[in-house]
BATORGU-77164 format. One record per residue (C-alpha): residue in three letters; x negated, z negated, y. Coordinates in steps of 0.05 Angstrom, whole numbers, plus 5000, padded with zeros to 4 digits. Layout:
ALAXZY ...
This chain:
MET653419903671 ARG649019283667 ARG652718983727 ALA659919203713 GLY660019363638 PRO661218663611 ALA667318593656 VAL670719233633 VAL676319083585 THR681119413537 ILE688419273549 ASP693119323489 THR700519263503 GLU706919193464 ARG713819323490 THR720619303457 VAL725119913466 SER732220033444 VAL733420633399 PRO740520923401 GLY744220913334 GLY745121553296 GLY748121843234 ALA742421683188 GLY746321123155 ARG752521523137 LEU754621633065 PRO755422333038 SER761922663060 PRO765322652990 LEU765621892995 LEU768921883064 ASN775822003035 ASP775121592971 PRO780621052969 PHE775920602929 PHE770820572985 ARG776220503038 GLN779019903000 PHE772419523003 PHE769419773068 GLY775519883112 PRO779220503137 PHE774020673191 PHE768120663143 GLY763921293149 MET768421623201 PRO764522183236 GLN765021853303 MET761921203276 GLN754521113287 ALA749420603267 PRO748420053320 PRO742420113366 SER735919853337 GLN729719543368 ARG722919853362 THR716019613384 GLU711820113422 ARG704320013432 GLY700120243490 LEU692720253508 GLY689120243575 SER683119963611 GLY681819463666 PHE676419013694 VAL675518283714 PHE675018253790 GLN675617503803 ALA672016933767 GLU678716573756 GLY680117083701 LEU684017603741 VAL684018323717 LEU685818953756 THR689119533721 ASN694520063730 ALA701719863734 HIS703620403683 VAL698920073632 VAL702719413631 GLU709719523659 GLN715419293614 SER710518983566 THR712718403523 ARG705618243501 VAL698718393532 THR692118303495 VAL685518383532 GLY679118563494 PHE671918483518 PRO665818893497 THR663318283460 GLY669318323413 ARG672917733443 ARG680517823450 VAL685017383493 GLU692217393514 GLY693917663583 GLN699717493630 VAL702117993682 VAL701717643750 GLY705118223786 LEU705318983788 ASP706919503840 PRO709420183814 ILE708920493883 THR701320423883 ASP700720403807 LEU696819743809 ALA697519093770 VAL694018423763 VAL693518083695 ARG691317353685 LEU686917193625 VAL689416613582 GLY683316253554 GLN677015883572 GLY671916213619 PRO667116343649 TRP668917083654 PRO664317653672 VAL666217953739 ALA665118673763 PRO662018723833 LEU666619073883 GLY663919593931 ASN666519913995 SER670620533983 ASP670720694057 ALA663220824053 LEU664021374000 GLN662022084017 VAL663322743982 GLY657522873934 ASP656122133919 TRP655121963846 ALA661421723809 ILE661321363742 ALA667921273705 VAL668220703654 GLY673920563606 ASN676620653536 PRO678621383529 PHE682521503464 GLY680920783446 LEU673320863447 ASP670920213479 ASN666420213541 THR665520963547 VAL661621213608 THR662321893641 LEU658322143701 GLY660222603758 ILE660722623833 VAL665822473886 SER669123153895 SER673722973953 LEU676722383990 ASN683722204015 ARG687522653966 ASN694822493982 ALA698822353919 SER704822743944 LYS700623373949 LEU699023283875 GLY706523293860 ILE707022533854 THR712422383904 ASP714021673881 LYS707021393898 ARG703921213965 LEU696621343953 ASP690621703982 LEU686121813922 ILE678721923908 GLN677722583871 THR672022623820 ASP669623093766 ALA667422503722 ALA671522573658 ILE677722133658 ASN681822163593 PRO687821793563 GLY685821063556 ASN681421083618 SER687320873662 GLY685820233699 GLY678320253686 PRO673320233743 LEU670020813780 LEU663020593799 ASN658020813851 SER650620903837 ASP649420153850 GLY654319963795 GLU659619723844 VAL667019863834 VAL669420363886 GLY675820593852 ILE680820493795 ASN681721093749 THR689021283749 LEU690222023739 VAL687322653709 ARG689323383716 SER687723803654 GLY688324533636 PRO685125113674 GLY680224833725 ALA679624173688 GLY675023653717 LEU680023373766 GLY680322613760 PHE683222143811 ALA682021413828 ILE685220903874 PRO680320673928 ILE678119953915 ASN679319743987 ARG686619923980 ALA687019613911 ARG683918963936 SER689218903990 ILE694819033941 ALA691918543890 GLN691817973941 GLN699218083955 LEU700818083880 ILE696817443869 GLY700217113929 SER707517293917 GLY707917753856 ARG710418333899 VAL707918813951 SER710718974019 HIS710819714037 PRO712119874110 VAL716020504126 ILE719120794189 GLY724521224155 VAL722021914171 SER720322544132 LEU714322924159 GLY711423614152 LEU705824034179 VAL706624314249 GLY704625024233 THR698925514244 GLY696025644313 ALA693326284342 ASN686526144313 GLY689326134243 MET688125384236 ALA693524864225 ASP695624534291 PRO694423784292 GLY700323304289 ALA706023124242 LEU712723474250 VAL718923024244 VAL723123404193 ASN728422874179 LEU730322164200 GLN733721604162 PRO740221464200 GLY739420804235 GLY732320724209 PRO726320464248 ALA724121154273 GLU731021334298 ARG731920654331 GLY725120744364 GLY727221404396 LEU724121934350 ARG728122574341 ARG728023154292 GLY723223674317 ASP718623174351 VAL711223244336 ILE707522584327 VAL700622654359 SER698121944357 VAL699621274324 ALA696620614347 GLY692020994394 ARG689121434338 PRO690122184339 VAL694422474283 LYS692023104248 THR696623104187 PRO702722714162 ALA698022304118 ASP695022004182 VAL701821734201 VAL703021434132 GLN696121104133 ALA697420814203 VAL704220544182 ASP701220224120 GLY695919904162 ALA700919624213 GLY705119224164 VAL712519054163 GLY715318804229 THR709218984271 PRO710819424332 LEU707320094327 ALA705620514388 ILE707221254375 VAL706321844421 ALA710722454405 ARG710723154436 ARG717623394453 SER719024044490 GLY711924034517 ASP712323314543 LEU708722714513 ILE713622144499 PRO711021434487 LEU715221054436 THR715020394399 VAL717220364326 VAL717719734283 PRO716419884209 ALA721319594157 ASP720119434083 LEU721020024037 ARG725419613990 GLY730419484045 THR731120194070 ALA734320844046 GLN729621424053 PRO732122064087 
């Protein structure tokens, strides 16, 4: 906490939402047919089908974040700041400054906010999430329920938890799982290792029976996304237009390695590259594929427009193919 604590911030947001009109403004029914009221307010006054016009309402939100660059740049979750009309950033010292959203990416639930004010700013040291191992200490820092700079301790319970397996199909993330308590308001705060370095960004908690399931975005992935947001305000997500599934269970009772091609986007990169339904992808870019998540990770690493060497098993034969990923925003998923 001595190293990262001063850089952990509270993020207060405001957003304006439109509330549909309702019948709250209608006069009691005996007045609806009164000629006196009709004379002054018009023949359509108080008719049952008439409703009050939509109204505007300000909603407030609360989350966490941390300064990761000395220029006053803060990393947080996209869901903390999206659609915000005002962002206020608070430091443990009590200082509060305005924040401006540089860019956000809902697909990875990451956002960068620029501090408006005079530095210098405290900066949290970033670690290497690729070096994490199951059983390592994990320290979650944030503002759960609005309680500033709260620290909870646990361990890394698992690595590379695919978001889709958690029922989150609109995200492209492999998450760090931890039993360090993560509660509402922790979103966007740092997950630290035992050296006080940021190795993840707290983003999700599963409550109920078997509680103690928290999830964080690995900092190595977040750092890459943040640089794209700073550079252009948007993130490029390479895809090949394919739906994948597990191959099945072998004679030994273990899942066979590979990723089964379940569906293809018509005219998409995978179909143009020669993949067919029923193929089993066994390697991408020279690396063996054990599960569909391996394919997604390889495609993410390749980037848009970079030819990707794929080997697929078809009717017992190994077929070498080349697929060129396209940008997610310009494709229709199967």
